KOLTILUM-33167 format. One record per residue (C-alpha): chain; x, y, z. Coordinates in steps of 0.1 Angstrom, whole numbers, plus 5000, padded with zeros to 4 digits. Example, Ala and Ser with C-alpha at 12.3 -4.5 7.8 and 13.67 -1.06 7.14 Angstrom:
2
<mise cadena="A" xx="5123" yy="4955" zz="5078"/>
<mise cadena="A" xx="5137" yy="4989" zz="5071"/>
END
This chain:
301
<mise cadena="A" xx="3156" yy="4156" zz="8977"/>
<mise cadena="A" xx="3165" yy="4120" zz="8985"/>
<mise cadena="A" xx="3188" yy="4114" zz="9015"/>
<mise cadena="A" xx="3207" yy="4082" zz="9011"/>
<mise cadena="A" xx="3219" yy="4069" zz="9044"/>
<mise cadena="A" xx="3247" yy="4043" zz="9048"/>
<mise cadena="A" xx="3254" yy="4028" zz="9082"/>
<mise cadena="A" xx="3290" yy="4015" zz="9082"/>
<mise cadena="A" xx="3310" yy="3993" zz="9105"/>
<mise cadena="A" xx="3345" yy="3981" zz="9096"/>
<mise cadena="A" xx="3337" yy="3978" zz="9059"/>
<mise cadena="A" xx="3368" yy="3996" zz="9044"/>
<mise cadena="A" xx="3369" yy="3970" zz="9016"/>
<mise cadena="A" xx="3334" yy="3979" zz="9005"/>
<mise cadena="A" xx="3324" yy="4014" zz="9015"/>
<mise cadena="A" xx="3341" yy="4033" zz="8987"/>
<mise cadena="A" xx="3324" yy="4012" zz="8961"/>
<mise cadena="A" xx="3291" yy="4017" zz="8978"/>
<mise cadena="A" xx="3295" yy="4055" zz="8978"/>
<mise cadena="A" xx="3308" yy="4054" zz="8942"/>
<mise cadena="A" xx="3277" yy="4036" zz="8930"/>
<mise cadena="A" xx="3256" yy="4065" zz="8944"/>
<mise cadena="A" xx="3279" yy="4091" zz="8930"/>
<mise cadena="A" xx="3275" yy="4076" zz="8895"/>
<mise cadena="A" xx="3237" yy="4080" zz="8894"/>
<mise cadena="A" xx="3216" yy="4091" zz="8864"/>
<mise cadena="A" xx="3200" yy="4119" zz="8884"/>
<mise cadena="A" xx="3213" yy="4154" zz="8890"/>
<mise cadena="A" xx="3236" yy="4155" zz="8920"/>
<mise cadena="A" xx="3217" yy="4185" zz="8934"/>
<mise cadena="A" xx="3187" yy="4161" zz="8938"/>
<mise cadena="A" xx="3202" yy="4139" zz="8965"/>
<mise cadena="A" xx="3227" yy="4137" zz="8994"/>
<mise cadena="A" xx="3247" yy="4108" zz="9006"/>
<mise cadena="A" xx="3251" yy="4105" zz="9044"/>
<mise cadena="A" xx="3277" yy="4080" zz="9056"/>
<mise cadena="A" xx="3274" yy="4072" zz="9093"/>
<mise cadena="A" xx="3305" yy="4055" zz="9108"/>
<mise cadena="A" xx="3294" yy="4033" zz="9137"/>
<mise cadena="A" xx="3327" yy="4029" zz="9156"/>
<mise cadena="A" xx="3348" yy="4014" zz="9129"/>
<mise cadena="A" xx="3383" yy="4004" zz="9139"/>
<mise cadena="A" xx="3396" yy="4001" zz="9103"/>
<mise cadena="A" xx="3404" yy="4030" zz="9079"/>
<mise cadena="A" xx="3368" yy="4036" zz="9069"/>
<mise cadena="A" xx="3369" yy="4072" zz="9080"/>
<mise cadena="A" xx="3401" yy="4080" zz="9061"/>
<mise cadena="A" xx="3387" yy="4064" zz="9029"/>
<mise cadena="A" xx="3354" yy="4083" zz="9032"/>
<mise cadena="A" xx="3370" yy="4116" zz="9039"/>
<mise cadena="A" xx="3395" yy="4112" zz="9010"/>
<mise cadena="A" xx="3366" yy="4103" zz="8987"/>
<mise cadena="A" xx="3346" yy="4134" zz="8998"/>
<mise cadena="A" xx="3377" yy="4156" zz="8992"/>
<mise cadena="A" xx="3382" yy="4143" zz="8957"/>
<mise cadena="A" xx="3345" yy="4145" zz="8947"/>
<mise cadena="A" xx="3336" yy="4181" zz="8955"/>
<mise cadena="A" xx="3306" yy="4181" zz="8931"/>
<mise cadena="A" xx="3288" yy="4156" zz="8953"/>
<mise cadena="A" xx="3268" yy="4163" zz="8984"/>
<mise cadena="A" xx="3284" yy="4138" zz="9008"/>
<mise cadena="A" xx="3282" yy="4140" zz="9045"/>
<mise cadena="A" xx="3303" yy="4120" zz="9070"/>
<mise cadena="A" xx="3291" yy="4114" zz="9105"/>
<mise cadena="A" xx="3300" yy="4093" zz="9135"/>
<mise cadena="A" xx="3276" yy="4075" zz="9158"/>
<mise cadena="A" xx="3292" yy="4060" zz="9190"/>
<mise cadena="A" xx="3262" yy="4040" zz="9201"/>
<mise cadena="A" xx="3268" yy="4006" zz="9186"/>
<mise cadena="A" xx="3243" yy="3991" zz="9161"/>
<mise cadena="A" xx="3229" yy="4000" zz="9128"/>
<mise cadena="A" xx="3196" yy="4012" zz="9142"/>
<mise cadena="A" xx="3214" yy="4039" zz="9161"/>
<mise cadena="A" xx="3234" yy="4050" zz="9131"/>
<mise cadena="A" xx="3205" yy="4049" zz="9107"/>
<mise cadena="A" xx="3185" yy="4071" zz="9131"/>
<mise cadena="A" xx="3215" yy="4095" zz="9134"/>
<mise cadena="A" xx="3216" yy="4097" zz="9096"/>
<mise cadena="A" xx="3179" yy="4104" zz="9094"/>
<mise cadena="A" xx="3181" yy="4132" zz="9120"/>
<mise cadena="A" xx="3209" yy="4149" zz="9099"/>
<mise cadena="A" xx="3190" yy="4143" zz="9066"/>
<mise cadena="A" xx="3175" yy="4171" zz="9046"/>
<mise cadena="A" xx="3155" yy="4150" zz="9021"/>
<mise cadena="A" xx="3118" yy="4143" zz="9019"/>
<mise cadena="A" xx="3127" yy="4107" zz="9012"/>
<mise cadena="A" xx="3152" yy="4086" zz="9033"/>
<mise cadena="A" xx="3168" yy="4057" zz="9014"/>
<mise cadena="A" xx="3188" yy="4032" zz="9034"/>
<mise cadena="A" xx="3214" yy="4009" zz="9018"/>
<mise cadena="A" xx="3241" yy="3987" zz="9033"/>
<mise cadena="A" xx="3278" yy="3995" zz="9032"/>
<mise cadena="A" xx="3284" yy="3965" zz="9010"/>
<mise cadena="A" xx="3256" yy="3972" zz="8986"/>
<mise cadena="A" xx="3260" yy="3986" zz="8951"/>
<mise cadena="A" xx="3231" yy="4007" zz="8937"/>
<mise cadena="A" xx="3222" yy="4003" zz="8900"/>
<mise cadena="A" xx="3229" yy="4035" zz="8880"/>
<mise cadena="A" xx="3192" yy="4044" zz="8878"/>
<mise cadena="A" xx="3185" yy="4035" zz="8914"/>
<mise cadena="A" xx="3176" yy="4070" zz="8926"/>
<mise cadena="A" xx="3159" yy="4079" zz="8894"/>
<mise cadena="A" xx="3136" yy="4050" zz="8897"/>
<mise cadena="A" xx="3129" yy="4058" zz="8934"/>
<mise cadena="A" xx="3119" yy="4094" zz="8926"/>
<mise cadena="A" xx="3098" yy="4082" zz="8897"/>
<mise cadena="A" xx="3080" yy="4057" zz="8919"/>
<mise cadena="A" xx="3070" yy="4082" zz="8945"/>
<mise cadena="A" xx="3059" yy="4107" zz="8918"/>
<mise cadena="A" xx="3035" yy="4081" zz="8903"/>
<mise cadena="A" xx="3025" yy="4067" zz="8937"/>
<mise cadena="A" xx="3019" yy="4096" zz="8961"/>
<mise cadena="A" xx="2999" yy="4072" zz="8984"/>
<mise cadena="A" xx="3031" yy="4053" zz="8992"/>
<mise cadena="A" xx="3051" yy="4058" zz="9024"/>
<mise cadena="A" xx="3077" yy="4031" zz="9020"/>
<mise cadena="A" xx="3094" yy="4013" zz="8992"/>
<mise cadena="A" xx="3116" yy="3982" zz="8987"/>
<mise cadena="A" xx="3132" yy="3966" zz="8957"/>
<mise cadena="A" xx="3153" yy="3937" zz="8945"/>
<mise cadena="A" xx="3185" yy="3928" zz="8963"/>
<mise cadena="A" xx="3207" yy="3907" zz="8941"/>
<mise cadena="A" xx="3237" yy="3889" zz="8956"/>
<mise cadena="A" xx="3270" yy="3895" zz="8939"/>
<mise cadena="A" xx="3289" yy="3864" zz="8949"/>
<mise cadena="A" xx="3327" yy="3866" zz="8949"/>
<mise cadena="A" xx="3340" yy="3845" zz="8932"/>
<mise cadena="A" xx="3308" yy="3825" zz="8926"/>
<mise cadena="A" xx="3277" yy="3813" zz="8943"/>
<mise cadena="A" xx="3286" yy="3783" zz="8965"/>
<mise cadena="A" xx="3271" yy="3749" zz="8956"/>
<mise cadena="A" xx="3255" yy="3746" zz="8990"/>
<mise cadena="A" xx="3235" yy="3778" zz="8986"/>
<mise cadena="A" xx="3198" yy="3775" zz="8980"/>
<mise cadena="A" xx="3169" yy="3799" zz="8977"/>
<mise cadena="A" xx="3158" yy="3791" zz="9012"/>
<mise cadena="A" xx="3192" yy="3800" zz="9027"/>
<mise cadena="A" xx="3200" yy="3830" zz="9005"/>
<mise cadena="A" xx="3179" yy="3853" zz="9027"/>
<mise cadena="A" xx="3209" yy="3851" zz="9050"/>
<mise cadena="A" xx="3229" yy="3871" zz="9024"/>
<mise cadena="A" xx="3198" yy="3894" zz="9018"/>
<mise cadena="A" xx="3187" yy="3878" zz="8985"/>
<mise cadena="A" xx="3153" yy="3894" zz="8979"/>
<mise cadena="A" xx="3129" yy="3893" zz="8949"/>
<mise cadena="A" xx="3092" yy="3898" zz="8958"/>
<mise cadena="A" xx="3073" yy="3905" zz="8926"/>
<mise cadena="A" xx="3077" yy="3910" zz="8889"/>
<mise cadena="A" xx="3056" yy="3941" zz="8890"/>
<mise cadena="A" xx="3049" yy="3971" zz="8913"/>
<mise cadena="A" xx="3028" yy="3958" zz="8942"/>
<mise cadena="A" xx="3019" yy="3966" zz="8978"/>
<mise cadena="A" xx="3035" yy="3943" zz="9003"/>
<mise cadena="A" xx="3012" yy="3918" zz="9019"/>
<mise cadena="A" xx="3006" yy="3919" zz="9056"/>
<mise cadena="A" xx="3036" yy="3899" zz="9067"/>
<mise cadena="A" xx="3061" yy="3910" zz="9040"/>
<mise cadena="A" xx="3084" yy="3940" zz="9040"/>
<mise cadena="A" xx="3115" yy="3955" zz="9024"/>
<mise cadena="A" xx="3150" yy="3942" zz="9034"/>
<mise cadena="A" xx="3175" yy="3965" zz="9050"/>
<mise cadena="A" xx="3200" yy="3968" zz="9020"/>
<mise cadena="A" xx="3173" yy="3985" zz="8999"/>
<mise cadena="A" xx="3146" yy="4004" zz="9017"/>
<mise cadena="A" xx="3131" yy="4038" zz="9013"/>
<mise cadena="A" xx="3106" yy="4057" zz="9035"/>
<mise cadena="A" xx="3092" yy="4092" zz="9036"/>
<mise cadena="A" xx="3104" yy="4116" zz="9061"/>
<mise cadena="A" xx="3068" yy="4119" zz="9075"/>
<mise cadena="A" xx="3065" yy="4081" zz="9080"/>
<mise cadena="A" xx="3100" yy="4078" zz="9096"/>
<mise cadena="A" xx="3094" yy="4103" zz="9123"/>
<mise cadena="A" xx="3058" yy="4092" zz="9129"/>
<mise cadena="A" xx="3073" yy="4060" zz="9145"/>
<mise cadena="A" xx="3105" yy="4077" zz="9158"/>
<mise cadena="A" xx="3127" yy="4057" zz="9135"/>
<mise cadena="A" xx="3143" yy="4023" zz="9142"/>
<mise cadena="A" xx="3139" yy="4006" zz="9175"/>
<mise cadena="A" xx="3173" yy="4006" zz="9192"/>
<mise cadena="A" xx="3163" yy="3975" zz="9212"/>
<mise cadena="A" xx="3169" yy="3958" zz="9178"/>
<mise cadena="A" xx="3203" yy="3973" zz="9171"/>
<mise cadena="A" xx="3217" yy="3949" zz="9145"/>
<mise cadena="A" xx="3253" yy="3939" zz="9151"/>
<mise cadena="A" xx="3268" yy="3947" zz="9185"/>
<mise cadena="A" xx="3303" yy="3932" zz="9187"/>
<mise cadena="A" xx="3299" yy="3895" zz="9179"/>
<mise cadena="A" xx="3262" yy="3894" zz="9189"/>
<mise cadena="A" xx="3235" yy="3901" zz="9163"/>
<mise cadena="A" xx="3200" yy="3911" zz="9173"/>
<mise cadena="A" xx="3184" yy="3915" zz="9139"/>
<mise cadena="A" xx="3149" yy="3922" zz="9125"/>
<mise cadena="A" xx="3152" yy="3960" zz="9128"/>
<mise cadena="A" xx="3138" yy="3965" zz="9093"/>
<mise cadena="A" xx="3109" yy="3941" zz="9099"/>
<mise cadena="A" xx="3100" yy="3958" zz="9131"/>
<mise cadena="A" xx="3103" yy="3992" zz="9115"/>
<mise cadena="A" xx="3079" yy="3984" zz="9086"/>
<mise cadena="A" xx="3054" yy="3965" zz="9108"/>
<mise cadena="A" xx="3051" yy="3995" zz="9130"/>
<mise cadena="A" xx="3045" yy="4017" zz="9099"/>
<mise cadena="A" xx="3018" yy="3993" zz="9086"/>
<mise cadena="A" xx="3001" yy="3993" zz="9120"/>
<mise cadena="A" xx="2996" yy="4030" zz="9116"/>
<mise cadena="A" xx="2981" yy="4026" zz="9081"/>
<mise cadena="A" xx="3012" yy="4036" zz="9061"/>
<mise cadena="A" xx="3014" yy="4018" zz="9028"/>
<mise cadena="A" xx="3046" yy="4000" zz="9018"/>
<mise cadena="A" xx="3053" yy="3990" zz="8982"/>
<mise cadena="A" xx="3078" yy="3969" zz="8961"/>
<mise cadena="A" xx="3092" yy="3981" zz="8927"/>
<mise cadena="A" xx="3112" yy="3955" zz="8908"/>
<mise cadena="A" xx="3131" yy="3982" zz="8890"/>
<mise cadena="A" xx="3146" yy="3997" zz="8921"/>
<mise cadena="A" xx="3177" yy="3975" zz="8923"/>
<mise cadena="A" xx="3209" yy="3970" zz="8943"/>
<mise cadena="A" xx="3236" yy="3944" zz="8943"/>
<mise cadena="A" xx="3247" yy="3930" zz="8977"/>
<mise cadena="A" xx="3284" yy="3919" zz="8977"/>
<mise cadena="A" xx="3289" yy="3885" zz="8992"/>
<mise cadena="A" xx="3325" yy="3872" zz="8997"/>
<mise cadena="A" xx="3320" yy="3834" zz="8998"/>
<mise cadena="A" xx="3351" yy="3829" zz="9019"/>
<mise cadena="A" xx="3334" yy="3848" zz="9047"/>
<mise cadena="A" xx="3303" yy="3826" zz="9047"/>
<mise cadena="A" xx="3317" yy="3805" zz="9075"/>
<mise cadena="A" xx="3296" yy="3784" zz="9099"/>
<mise cadena="A" xx="3302" yy="3810" zz="9126"/>
<mise cadena="A" xx="3290" yy="3838" zz="9103"/>
<mise cadena="A" xx="3259" yy="3819" zz="9092"/>
<mise cadena="A" xx="3251" yy="3811" zz="9128"/>
<mise cadena="A" xx="3254" yy="3847" zz="9138"/>
<mise cadena="A" xx="3231" yy="3859" zz="9111"/>
<mise cadena="A" xx="3205" yy="3831" zz="9115"/>
<mise cadena="A" xx="3204" yy="3832" zz="9153"/>
<mise cadena="A" xx="3203" yy="3870" zz="9151"/>
<mise cadena="A" xx="3171" yy="3867" zz="9132"/>
<mise cadena="A" xx="3157" yy="3846" zz="9160"/>
<mise cadena="A" xx="3170" yy="3870" zz="9187"/>
<mise cadena="A" xx="3153" yy="3899" zz="9169"/>
<mise cadena="A" xx="3120" yy="3881" zz="9168"/>
<mise cadena="A" xx="3124" yy="3873" zz="9205"/>
<mise cadena="A" xx="3127" yy="3910" zz="9213"/>
<mise cadena="A" xx="3100" yy="3920" zz="9188"/>
<mise cadena="A" xx="3072" yy="3896" zz="9198"/>
<mise cadena="A" xx="3079" yy="3897" zz="9236"/>
<mise cadena="A" xx="3070" yy="3934" zz="9233"/>
<mise cadena="A" xx="3036" yy="3922" zz="9221"/>
<mise cadena="A" xx="3031" yy="3896" zz="9248"/>
<mise cadena="A" xx="3037" yy="3861" zz="9260"/>
<mise cadena="A" xx="3011" yy="3845" zz="9237"/>
<mise cadena="A" xx="3028" yy="3862" zz="9207"/>
<mise cadena="A" xx="3061" yy="3848" zz="9218"/>
<mise cadena="A" xx="3049" yy="3812" zz="9221"/>
<mise cadena="A" xx="3031" yy="3814" zz="9188"/>
<mise cadena="A" xx="3064" yy="3825" zz="9172"/>
<mise cadena="A" xx="3081" yy="3795" zz="9188"/>
<mise cadena="A" xx="3055" yy="3772" zz="9173"/>
<mise cadena="A" xx="3060" yy="3789" zz="9139"/>
<mise cadena="A" xx="3097" yy="3784" zz="9140"/>
<mise cadena="A" xx="3093" yy="3747" zz="9150"/>
<mise cadena="A" xx="3070" yy="3743" zz="9120"/>
<mise cadena="A" xx="3096" yy="3761" zz="9097"/>
<mise cadena="A" xx="3122" yy="3737" zz="9110"/>
<mise cadena="A" xx="3100" yy="3707" zz="9101"/>
<mise cadena="A" xx="3095" yy="3722" zz="9066"/>
<mise cadena="A" xx="3133" yy="3728" zz="9063"/>
<mise cadena="A" xx="3139" yy="3691" zz="9071"/>
<mise cadena="A" xx="3115" yy="3681" zz="9043"/>
<mise cadena="A" xx="3132" yy="3705" zz="9019"/>
<mise cadena="A" xx="3166" yy="3692" zz="9028"/>
<mise cadena="A" xx="3155" yy="3656" zz="9021"/>
<mise cadena="A" xx="3141" yy="3668" zz="8988"/>
<mise cadena="A" xx="3175" yy="3683" zz="8978"/>
<mise cadena="A" xx="3192" yy="3650" zz="8987"/>
<mise cadena="A" xx="3167" yy="3630" zz="8966"/>
<mise cadena="A" xx="3173" yy="3654" zz="8937"/>
<mise cadena="A" xx="3210" yy="3647" zz="8938"/>
<mise cadena="A" xx="3219" yy="3680" zz="8955"/>
<mise cadena="A" xx="3231" yy="3668" zz="8989"/>
<mise cadena="A" xx="3253" yy="3699" zz="8996"/>
<mise cadena="A" xx="3221" yy="3720" zz="8999"/>
<mise cadena="A" xx="3206" yy="3697" zz="9025"/>
<mise cadena="A" xx="3223" yy="3706" zz="9058"/>
<mise cadena="A" xx="3225" yy="3744" zz="9053"/>
<mise cadena="A" xx="3187" yy="3747" zz="9049"/>
<mise cadena="A" xx="3181" yy="3727" zz="9080"/>
<mise cadena="A" xx="3209" yy="3744" zz="9100"/>
<mise cadena="A" xx="3195" yy="3778" zz="9092"/>
<mise cadena="A" xx="3162" yy="3770" zz="9109"/>
<mise cadena="A" xx="3179" yy="3753" zz="9139"/>
<mise cadena="A" xx="3201" yy="3784" zz="9145"/>
<mise cadena="A" xx="3171" yy="3807" zz="9141"/>
<mise cadena="A" xx="3151" yy="3787" zz="9167"/>
<mise cadena="A" xx="3181" yy="3788" zz="9190"/>
<mise cadena="A" xx="3182" yy="3826" zz="9188"/>
<mise cadena="A" xx="3145" yy="3828" zz="9194"/>
<mise cadena="A" xx="3145" yy="3805" zz="9225"/>
<mise cadena="A" xx="3178" yy="3812" zz="9242"/>
<mise cadena="A" xx="3183" yy="3842" zz="9266"/>
<mise cadena="A" xx="3211" yy="3866" zz="9258"/>
END
């Protein structure tokens, strides 16, 4: 059985569509369960979820609450309640392709050596992709496309949070997600929980793969991509790296600072390149992303 776990926080506008995309899968409903973990939502997420469950009695849907704030807490709670041999995590604003679970099960049947899996995350911009968006900024909205064929992730690459699967054995071998990297807590973001999760798995020898056929859409409302929002996400990546590498040691932290400064320099070059190519709207966002990430890495919080 596959246990699909959705951590949700104040996403009443999206959560039903996310669940519905999982309800309408090509596999038999007896082969998977959907676990929705409400992480202290103050909107009507619970009401919508319970209504959906009541009207879809043929599906195996479980609704839970987790009061410790942050997606790492709620994902862990979902995993502890799960019955499956595979744990699949998607975001509450993601939409699984109809054959999503079929392709996951097929992958692990063909590749029993695998302990983890990621796949493409395709932004679904509403109403359309903004002119200032570029490939180098789109990671902030979880755009992800690693390979055209099934391949094992390289040392420093890993699945992104809206589309990641892990075996039960692997998940509990590292005791799940590190709650020191909780995700969003109020207006503060301490990200990188997925990166830390898969790096710890790799350190123990677990093998993590990418399958281009295991796809989800990630809904992105362009009106919500404000400067404040983009700063929160970019700086959250930096904060997450600060927490993660400081666990390793001071030298790892300072090496990461140097890496981020190098990336800022590269972003400046990229920005100038966009300007010279007649795409000036793409210039500042790519530079600002790296500035904000560096701030998150170097500032105490």
